[in-house]
N, C-alpha and C positions, 0 to 999 in steps of 0.2 A: 585726195591722195590718188596717185597714179600707180597702178600695179600691172606688171606684165609677167607672163609665164612662158618659159622656153623649154619645150620638151625635145630632147635629143635621142637619136637612135635610129639607125638604118632599118631595123626590124619594124619600126612603127611606120616608116614610109613605104615599106614593101607590103604592108598589110599582113605581116606574119604574126604580129602581136597587137592586141587591142590596146589603144591608148586610153587607159582608165584614169590617168593622172589628171587630165584636163577637167573631167567632171568632178572628181573627188576633191581636188584642191580648190576649185571654184566654189564648191558647196561649203567646204570648211571656212573659206575666207568670207563668204557671204554670211554665214551664220555668226561670224565674229564681228560683223558690221563693216566689212570692207567690200569694195567692188573691183573686180578684175576688168581692166580696160582692153587687154589684148593678149592673145595666145599665139605662139608660133611653134611649129613642129619641124624639125630639121633632121637630115641624115647625119651620120658621123663624118662630117667633112669639116676640116680645120678652118678653112676660110669662111664657110657659111656660119659656123658657130661663133667665131670671133666677131664677124660682121653683125650678127644678130644681137649679141650681148652688147656690143658697142652702141648699136642703134637704140636698144632698150634703155641703156644707162643714160642716153642723151635726153630722155624725157621722163623716166619713171623714178618714183620714190623707192619702190621695191621691185626687184627682179628675182624671180625664182626659176632656177634651172633644175631639170630632172635628167638623170642618167649621166654616163660618162665619167664615173668616179672609180670604176673597178680597175683590175690589174691588166687587162688585155690591151692589145694594140689599138683597138677602136675606142678605148675609153680616153677621150681627149679633153673633156671639159675642164677638169682641175688645172691641167698644165696650161691650156689656152687662156683661161681667165687670169691665172697668175701672170702670164706673159703680157696680157692686155693691160693689166693694172700696174705692171712693173714691180710685182711682188716676188721676192726670192722664195724658192721652195727649200725647206729643210726638214730633216727627219725628226719626227716627234717620238721620243722614247716611250712615252706612256701609251700612245696609240699603237706603236709596234708591239709593246708588251701585251696589250689587249688582243691583238691579232694572233700572237703566238699562243696565248691561252685558248683562244677560240678553236684553233686547229688541234691543240693538245687534247681538249675536252672531247673532240670527235675522233681522236686516235688517227689523225692524219698529219702528214708532214706538210709544213707550210712551203709552198713554192717560192723560190727566190723572187719571182716577178710580183708576188703579192705585196712586197715591201713598199712598192711605189704608192700604195694607198695610205701610207703613213707620212708621206711628203706633204707638208702643210705650208700654204702661202703665208708669208710674214703678216702678222697682225690679224690673222683669221681666228675666229672662235670655232672650236671643234664641237660638232654635234654628235655625241656618242651614238654609235650604232649597236644596239643590243640584239639585233637579229641578223647581223651579217658582219662583214669585215670593213667595208669602206665607210669611214665617217662622213657625215655631212659637214658643211662649212658655212659660216656666216661672216661676211666681209663688209665692213662699212667703207665706202669710198668717200672719204672726207679729206680734202676736197675731191669732187668728182670731175676728172679732167674732160669728160665728154658732155658736161651739162653747163648751161648758161650760168655764169658767175660762180662756177664750181660748186653749185648746190649739191649737198650730200645725197647719196643713195645707199640703200642696203642691197646686198646681193646674197641670196641664199642658194647654196648648192646641195641638192638632195640626190641620193642614190636612185637608180632606176627601178629595182624590184619593189612592187607595192608592199610586200610584207616587211620591207625595211623602211620605205619612205613614210608610210602612214603613221606607225608608232613614233618615228623620229619627229615628224611634224607635230604630233600631239604633245610629245614629251618636251621637246626643246624649242621648236619654232614658235608655237603659240605663246609661251611665256616671254620669249624674246620680243615678239611683236607688241605684246601688251606693254612692255617696258620702253622699248625704243621707238615704236611707230604705232601708238594707240589710234583707234579710229577718230577721225576729225569731226564726225557728227553722229548723232543718234540714228538708229535705223531699226526697222522691224520687218520681219518677213514670215509669212505663213503659207503653207501649201495645203490645200484641201483636195482630197482625192475622191473622184466620183466614178460611178459605174452605172451603165444602163442608158446613157444618152451620148450622142456624138458631139464633137467639139463645136460645130457651128450652132447646134441647138442650145448647148450650154451658154455660149456667148449671147445668143439671141435672148435668153431668159434673164441674164444678169447685167449685160453691158449698159443698157439705158438707165436702170435703177442706180447703178454705181457711178454714173457720169459726174455727179457733183463731187463725189469723193476723188475721182480721177483728176478733176480740175483743182482739187485741194492738195494734190500731191500723191495720190494712190497710183502705184505702178501695177496695173492689172494685166496678167498674162495667162496664156493657156498652153498646155503641152499635151498633145494627143499621144497616148501610148496604146499598146495592144490591149483592148478590152477596157480601157478607162481613159479619163481625161483629168489632168491635174490643173487646178486653178491656183495661180500665184498671186498673192496679195502682199505687196511690199510698199514701203515708204521710207523716206529719210527726213531728218529734221526733228525738232523738239516734239512735234505733234504726231510723229510716225506711229507710235504704239496705239494712240487713240484712233487714228485713221484706219489702221489695219483691223482693230477690234470692231469698229463700226461696219467695215466692209464684210467681215466674217459674219456678223449678225444678219446683214442683208442677204448674203449668199445662202446661209443656212435656212433662212425663212423662205427663200425662193426655190431652193433645190431639195430641201428636206432629206428624205431617205436616200436620195441619189448619192449623198456624201457618205462614204463608208470609212474614211480615215483621215487623219491629219499627219502631215510630215512624211516620215519614212515608212509608216506602217503599211504592210501589204495586205491584200485581200485575205491571204491565208493566215497571217498573224492576227488579223481582226477576228476571223472566224474562230480560231483556237482560243483567243482571249475571251470571246463572248461565250463560247461553250464552257470554258473553265469557270467563268464568273457565275454561270447559271447551274453548274454542276451537271451538265448534260453530256451525252456521248453521241457519236455518229459512226455509221458504217457506210462503206462505199461499194458500189457495183459499177464497174467501168467496162465499157466495150471499146468504143472508138478512140478514147483517150489513152488507152494502153497503160494505165497506172500513173499518169501524170498528176491526177488529182491527189492520189496518195502521196506521191513524191513531193508535191508542193506543201501539203499539210505537214508531212514529217520533216520538212526543212525547218519547221518552227520548234524551238525548244519548248518542251512541255506538252507536245502533241500526244505523247503516250498516255496522258491522263484522259484524253477525250476521244481518241480514235480507237474504236473497238477492233475493226478489221477492214481490209480492202481486198475486194475480189475482182480480178481482171478476167471477166468471162467473155473472151473474144469470139469464141465459136458458139453456135447454137447449142451444141451438146453441153458445153459448160454452163450456159444459161439454164438449161434444163436440170443438170445434175446438181449444181451448187445453189441455184436461186429458186428452183421450183417453177420456172417458167414452163408452161405446158407446150407440148408439140403442136397442139391444135392452135394455140395463139400465135405461135411462130409461123405456122402454115397459112393461117387466115390473114394475119396482119403484117407479117414480115418482121425481121429482127429490128428494123428501124421503124418504130411505130409508137404511138402514144400508149397503146395497150401493153406492149412489151416493156417500155420504160417504167410504167406503173408496176408491173409484176416484178421487175428487177429490184426496184426500190423496196417494195413490200417484202420480197423474199430476203433481201439483205438485212433489213431491220429485224425480221423474225429470226433469221439464222444467227445473227450476231448479238441479238438481244440489246439493241441500241435504242436510244431515245429518238434518234433521227437516222434516216438513210437517204443517200443521194445516189441516183443512177444516171448514166449517160449512155446513149446509143445513137450512132449516126454514121454518115458516109463521108469519110475524110478525103476520098479521091486518090488519084485523079480519075479512076474508073469507078464503076458500080452505080452511077446515078441513073435515074429515069426521069421522065417528064413530070411524074407526080412527086418524085423525091429526088431532086437534082443533087449533085455533089455539093456538100456543104450543109445538107439537111441534118439536123440533130434534134433528138428528143431527150429531155432531162426531167427527172421526177424527184420529188421530195416527199418522203413518207414520215409521218409521226403519229402520235396516238390519236390525233383528230382526223386523220385521213391522209390522202395522197393527192398532191397537185402535180400537174404535168405542163411543161412549156415546150413549144416547138420554136427552134431558132434556125437561122440560116447564116452559116459562116463559110462563105465561098473563098477560102484562102488556101495557101499551101498547107501541107499536112501539119507541120510544126506549129504554124500560127493557128490553124484550125483547133488543134489540141489545147493550146494555151487559152484562146478565147473561150472555148467550150468549158474548160475548168473554171475560168473566171466567172462565167455566167452561172454555173452550177453552184459555186460557193456563194455567189451573191443571192441565190435563192434561199440558201440556208441562213445567210446573214439577215435577210429581211424577215424570215420566220422567227429568228431569235430576237429581232427588234420588237 
């Protein structure tokens, strides 16, 4: 099955808005057993949009467009596709009534221009929008005038805002695809997330042992992200599930504790889950990360059960007052040191009465480094009832990346202790 996605919107081409549709839709379709063959991103230009849709319809079984269904002058997709397929537009009373209720519930007058969103191409199925005004549309081109022998194609038109597109896709498009365009073959896909080793070294460890499975149909891929590497294990066909399961067993045996999660689970959600399962708590003492460690953990639902407190002790005075770090230690070793990292973690654990405490102190740059401690140097410590361990890391990145990588490494210390 051939699938193409067309994202429209001048704001995407200008770099003013991040195009999250391409990643999200591809992930959804992959999980359902489909493979996307091509993606296109276009400005709000009538000729470009019509040409792109015509070209995609000439070869694809399914074409999904995003954007261009709203009420403004740059929302062109619905009208252009209706014109391209020779479908007349007519006002749908039910859609118009829904829109009127939408504005009434918000105590706003509906602009006259908004009514254009209720203009529906002949033969189109309406995909109700419960989070906005513009409905999505599903159109079957049967026969398809742009494809050899008139082979049919489906065209799905989705609104641009993610908060409207995503629930619409889940609620309406997935059932439609299951009925009208079910996957033509079995498939399986698994993502293993690792931390603590670079992409090339990960490949070096697993590529050769997995070679026979690759020859049997395993699609082995890697994606290096900040502070981690994802390993993609995928296959198609009747043996796909067995191949992926065998590959997973090999990778787990070879990488062991480097694997911290499966699928979408993040490092922070892994740590919160493990703390919760074990009935343990954690305290944080941050300097160079400025609260990012607390921010990431508190993004996880249920973090309040395990996170006792987070202290951002950016200055030496704060380290002394809130964590009990001595002036002598700061004078002798410096704020960025193994000794101070240890004292910060131990002070936070004592102060907050937590089972574990993590501390981080480092030089984010661009200034402040020395020959002995260059920019990017960071010390992190983990304290628990058994004692305190300290790691020295070197993260010579821009400040934002430095903070993210450092928090990833610090949480990985805790994860390994919990394991």
